[in-house]
C-alpha positions as CSV (number, residue, x, y, z in Angstrom):
1,M,0.6,-21.1,17.5
2,L,4.3,-21.9,17.5
3,K,5.6,-25.5,17.7
4,K,8.4,-26.3,20.1
5,N,11.1,-26.4,17.5
6,S,9.9,-23.4,15.5
7,K,11.7,-20.1,15.6
8,R,10.0,-16.9,16.4
9,V,10.1,-14.4,13.6
10,K,10.6,-10.9,14.9
11,I,9.0,-8.3,12.7
12,K,10.6,-4.8,13.1
13,K,8.0,-2.1,13.4
14,V,8.7,0.7,11.0
15,S,7.2,4.2,11.5
16,T,5.6,6.1,8.6
17,K,8.3,8.8,9.1
18,D,11.0,6.2,8.7
19,K,9.4,4.8,5.6
20,I,9.2,8.3,4.0
21,R,12.9,8.9,5.0
22,H,13.8,5.5,3.3
23,L,11.9,6.5,0.2
24,K,13.8,9.7,-0.1
25,A,17.0,7.7,-0.1
26,K,16.1,4.6,-2.1
27,C,12.9,5.3,-4.1
28,T,12.0,3.0,-7.0
29,K,9.1,5.1,-8.3
30,R,7.1,1.9,-8.5
31,H,3.6,1.8,-7.0
32,L,0.9,-1.0,-6.9
33,V,-2.8,-0.1,-6.9
34,V,-5.3,-2.7,-5.7
35,D,-9.0,-2.3,-6.4
36,D,-11.8,-4.5,-7.7
37,S,-13.1,-1.6,-9.9
38,E,-11.5,-1.5,-13.3
39,M,-12.4,2.2,-13.6
40,N,-10.7,3.1,-10.3
41,L,-7.6,1.1,-11.4
42,L,-7.4,3.0,-14.7
43,I,-7.9,6.4,-12.9
44,M,-5.2,5.8,-10.3
45,Q,-2.8,4.3,-12.9
46,S,-3.3,7.4,-15.0
47,Y,-2.8,9.8,-12.1
48,L,0.4,8.1,-11.0
49,K,1.8,7.8,-14.5
50,Q,1.2,11.5,-15.0
51,L,3.3,12.1,-11.9
52,G,6.2,10.2,-13.4
53,L,5.6,7.0,-11.4
54,E,5.5,3.4,-12.6
55,C,2.2,1.7,-11.7
56,D,1.1,-1.9,-11.6
57,V,-2.4,-3.0,-10.8
58,A,-4.1,-5.9,-9.0
59,A,-7.9,-6.6,-9.1
60,G,-8.0,-7.8,-5.5
61,G,-6.1,-8.8,-2.4
62,V,-5.2,-12.3,-3.5
63,E,-3.8,-11.0,-6.8
64,C,-1.8,-8.4,-4.9
65,I,-0.2,-10.9,-2.6
66,E,0.6,-13.2,-5.5
67,L,2.2,-10.3,-7.4
68,L,4.3,-9.2,-4.5
69,E,5.5,-12.8,-3.8
70,E,6.4,-13.2,-7.5
71,K,8.7,-10.1,-7.2
72,K,10.7,-11.8,-4.5
73,N,11.8,-8.4,-3.3
74,P,10.1,-6.7,-0.4
75,F,11.3,-3.3,-1.6
76,Y,10.2,-3.6,-5.2
77,Y,7.3,-1.2,-4.7
78,D,7.5,2.1,-2.8
79,A,3.8,2.0,-2.0
80,V,0.6,0.0,-2.2
81,W,-2.6,1.8,-2.7
82,T,-5.6,-0.3,-1.7
83,D,-9.4,-0.1,-1.7
84,L,-10.8,-1.1,1.6
85,T,-13.9,-2.9,0.3
86,M,-13.2,-5.7,-2.1
87,P,-15.0,-9.0,-2.5
88,D,-12.1,-11.4,-2.2
89,M,-10.4,-9.8,0.8
90,S,-10.9,-6.5,2.5
91,G,-8.2,-3.9,2.3
92,Q,-7.6,-4.1,6.0
93,E,-7.2,-7.9,5.8
94,L,-4.8,-7.4,2.8
95,V,-2.7,-5.0,4.8
96,L,-2.5,-7.3,7.8
97,Q,-1.5,-10.2,5.5
98,L,1.2,-8.0,3.9
99,R,2.6,-6.9,7.3
100,K,2.5,-10.5,8.6
101,K,4.6,-11.5,5.6
102,G,7.2,-8.8,6.4
103,F,6.3,-6.2,3.8
104,T,7.1,-2.7,5.1
105,M,6.3,-0.5,2.2
106,V,4.0,2.5,2.6
107,I,0.3,1.5,2.4
108,I,-2.4,4.0,1.4
109,A,-6.0,3.1,1.9
110,I,-8.5,4.5,-0.6
111,S,-12.1,4.3,0.4
112,G,-15.5,6.0,0.2
113,S,-15.5,6.4,4.0
114,S,-12.5,7.4,6.1
115,L,-10.9,5.7,9.1
116,N,-9.8,7.7,12.2
117,E,-6.2,7.7,13.2
118,K,-6.7,4.9,15.8
119,Q,-8.3,2.6,13.2
120,L,-5.5,3.4,10.7
121,R,-2.8,2.4,13.3
122,K,-4.7,-0.8,14.2
123,A,-4.9,-1.7,10.6
124,K,-1.2,-0.8,10.0
125,I,-2.2,1.6,7.2
126,D,0.1,4.6,6.7
127,F,-2.2,7.1,4.9
128,M,-5.9,7.4,4.0
129,C,-7.5,8.9,0.9
130,V,-11.2,9.4,0.6
131,K,-12.9,8.7,-2.8
132,P,-13.5,10.3,-5.2
133,L,-9.7,10.9,-5.4
134,K,-8.6,13.9,-7.3
135,K,-5.1,14.4,-8.8
136,N,-4.7,17.6,-6.7
137,T,-5.2,15.5,-3.6
138,L,-2.3,13.3,-4.6
139,L,0.0,16.3,-5.2
140,D,-0.6,17.3,-1.5
141,M,0.4,13.9,-0.1
142,E,3.7,13.4,1.6
143,I,4.3,10.2,-0.3
144,I,4.1,12.0,-3.6
145,K,6.1,15.0,-2.5
146,V,9.1,12.6,-2.0
147,Y,9.4,12.4,-5.8
148,Q,9.2,16.2,-6.6
Protein backbone atom coordinates (compact mmCIF):
# COMPACT_ATOMS: atom_id res chain seq x y z
CA MET A 1 0.00 0.00 0.00
CA LEU A 2 1.38 3.40 -0.96
CA LYS A 3 1.38 6.36 1.41
CA LYS A 4 0.10 9.76 0.26
CA ASN A 5 3.58 11.24 -0.28
CA SER A 6 5.21 8.15 -1.75
CA LYS A 7 6.02 7.93 -5.43
CA ARG A 8 4.85 5.09 -7.59
CA VAL A 9 7.64 3.08 -9.09
CA LYS A 10 6.90 2.05 -12.63
CA ILE A 11 8.59 -1.19 -13.57
CA LYS A 12 9.00 -1.63 -17.29
CA LYS A 13 7.96 -5.06 -18.51
CA VAL A 14 10.66 -6.57 -20.67
CA SER A 15 9.88 -9.44 -23.00
CA THR A 16 12.09 -12.52 -23.16
CA LYS A 17 12.90 -11.69 -26.81
CA ASP A 18 14.05 -8.21 -25.77
CA LYS A 19 16.23 -9.73 -23.05
CA ILE A 20 17.88 -12.08 -25.55
CA ARG A 21 18.41 -9.16 -27.96
CA HIS A 22 20.01 -7.15 -25.14
CA LEU A 23 22.28 -10.09 -24.26
CA LYS A 24 23.53 -10.30 -27.82
CA ALA A 25 24.54 -6.65 -27.62
CA LYS A 26 25.86 -6.40 -24.06
CA CYS A 27 26.52 -9.84 -22.64
CA THR A 28 28.71 -10.18 -19.55
CA LYS A 29 28.98 -13.98 -19.73
CA ARG A 30 28.18 -14.06 -15.99
CA HIS A 31 25.49 -16.35 -14.63
CA LEU A 32 24.20 -17.05 -11.12
CA VAL A 33 22.92 -20.49 -10.10
CA VAL A 34 20.62 -20.82 -7.08
CA ASP A 35 19.96 -24.25 -5.55
CA ASP A 36 19.92 -25.73 -2.06
CA SER A 37 21.67 -28.88 -3.33
CA GLU A 38 25.45 -28.57 -3.34
CA MET A 39 25.67 -31.34 -5.95
CA ASN A 40 23.32 -29.50 -8.32
CA LEU A 41 25.32 -26.29 -7.86
CA LEU A 42 28.56 -28.09 -8.71
CA ILE A 43 27.06 -29.73 -11.81
CA MET A 44 25.57 -26.49 -13.17
CA GLN A 45 28.73 -24.55 -12.38
CA SER A 46 30.78 -27.16 -14.24
CA TYR A 47 28.46 -27.12 -17.29
CA LEU A 48 28.43 -23.33 -17.53
CA LYS A 49 32.20 -23.04 -17.09
CA GLN A 50 32.71 -25.65 -19.84
CA LEU A 51 30.66 -23.36 -22.08
CA GLY A 52 33.03 -20.48 -21.32
CA LEU A 53 30.75 -18.66 -18.89
CA GLU A 54 31.53 -17.27 -15.45
CA CYS A 55 29.31 -18.75 -12.77
CA ASP A 56 28.57 -17.76 -9.19
CA VAL A 57 26.39 -19.82 -6.88
CA ALA A 58 23.94 -19.17 -4.06
CA ALA A 59 22.56 -21.83 -1.70
CA GLY A 60 19.07 -20.31 -1.58
CA GLY A 61 16.83 -17.39 -2.37
CA VAL A 62 17.93 -15.19 0.52
CA GLU A 63 21.62 -15.61 -0.39
CA CYS A 64 20.79 -14.87 -4.04
CA ILE A 65 19.07 -11.58 -3.19
CA GLU A 66 21.94 -10.57 -0.88
CA LEU A 67 24.49 -11.36 -3.60
CA LEU A 68 22.61 -9.37 -6.24
CA GLU A 69 22.16 -6.40 -3.94
CA GLU A 70 25.89 -6.50 -3.08
CA LYS A 71 26.76 -6.13 -6.78
CA LYS A 72 24.83 -2.84 -7.00
CA ASN A 73 24.45 -3.43 -10.72
CA PRO A 74 21.18 -4.89 -12.05
CA PHE A 75 23.00 -5.98 -15.22
CA TYR A 76 25.91 -7.75 -13.50
CA TYR A 77 24.54 -11.20 -14.41
CA ASP A 78 23.09 -12.15 -17.79
CA ALA A 79 20.96 -14.84 -16.19
CA VAL A 80 19.87 -16.46 -12.95
CA TRP A 81 19.23 -20.21 -12.91
CA THR A 82 17.06 -21.20 -9.95
CA ASP A 83 15.66 -24.36 -8.47
CA LEU A 84 11.94 -24.04 -7.75
CA THR A 85 11.86 -25.98 -4.47
CA MET A 86 14.21 -24.65 -1.82
CA PRO A 87 13.66 -24.53 1.95
CA ASP A 88 14.27 -20.82 2.61
CA MET A 89 12.27 -19.44 -0.32
CA SER A 90 10.67 -21.09 -3.34
CA GLY A 91 12.12 -20.33 -6.74
CA GLN A 92 8.86 -18.69 -7.77
CA GLU A 93 8.95 -16.42 -4.70
CA LEU A 94 12.59 -15.58 -5.45
CA VAL A 95 11.72 -14.58 -9.01
CA LEU A 96 8.83 -12.39 -7.85
CA GLN A 97 11.14 -10.70 -5.31
CA LEU A 98 13.79 -10.09 -7.99
CA ARG A 99 11.25 -8.64 -10.41
CA LYS A 100 9.79 -6.45 -7.65
CA LYS A 101 13.29 -5.09 -6.99
CA GLY A 102 13.66 -4.22 -10.68
CA PHE A 103 15.98 -7.03 -11.84
CA THR A 104 15.24 -7.80 -15.48
CA MET A 105 17.86 -10.44 -16.29
CA VAL A 106 16.85 -13.72 -17.89
CA ILE A 107 15.59 -16.20 -15.30
CA ILE A 108 15.63 -19.93 -15.94
CA ALA A 109 13.81 -22.28 -13.59
CA ILE A 110 15.30 -25.72 -13.01
CA SER A 111 12.98 -28.28 -11.46
CA GLY A 112 12.05 -31.94 -11.30
CA SER A 113 8.60 -31.02 -12.60
CA SER A 114 7.75 -28.59 -15.35
CA LEU A 115 5.46 -25.57 -15.40
CA ASN A 116 3.19 -24.82 -18.31
CA GLU A 117 3.58 -21.58 -20.26
CA LYS A 118 0.82 -19.81 -18.32
CA GLN A 119 2.48 -20.67 -14.99
CA LEU A 120 5.86 -19.48 -16.30
CA ARG A 121 4.41 -16.12 -17.36
CA LYS A 122 2.59 -15.68 -14.05
CA ALA A 123 5.81 -16.43 -12.16
CA LYS A 124 7.78 -14.09 -14.49
CA ILE A 125 10.16 -16.93 -15.44
CA ASP A 126 11.68 -16.78 -18.92
CA PHE A 127 12.72 -20.41 -19.50
CA MET A 128 12.20 -23.79 -17.86
CA CYS A 129 14.57 -26.79 -17.61
CA VAL A 130 13.53 -30.13 -16.21
CA LYS A 131 15.96 -32.08 -14.03
CA PRO A 132 18.08 -34.03 -14.50
CA LEU A 133 19.69 -31.38 -16.68
CA LYS A 134 22.16 -32.56 -19.30
CA LYS A 135 24.86 -30.46 -20.93
CA ASN A 136 23.33 -31.16 -24.39
CA THR A 137 20.05 -29.65 -23.18
CA LEU A 138 21.92 -26.45 -22.32
CA LEU A 139 23.51 -26.30 -25.76
CA ASP A 140 20.03 -26.24 -27.35
CA MET A 141 18.81 -23.31 -25.21
CA GLU A 142 18.40 -19.88 -26.78
CA ILE A 143 20.18 -18.23 -23.84
CA ILE A 144 23.30 -20.36 -24.44
CA LYS A 145 23.23 -19.92 -28.23
CA VAL A 146 23.74 -16.18 -27.66
CA TYR A 147 27.35 -16.92 -26.67
CA GLN A 148 28.22 -19.23 -29.55
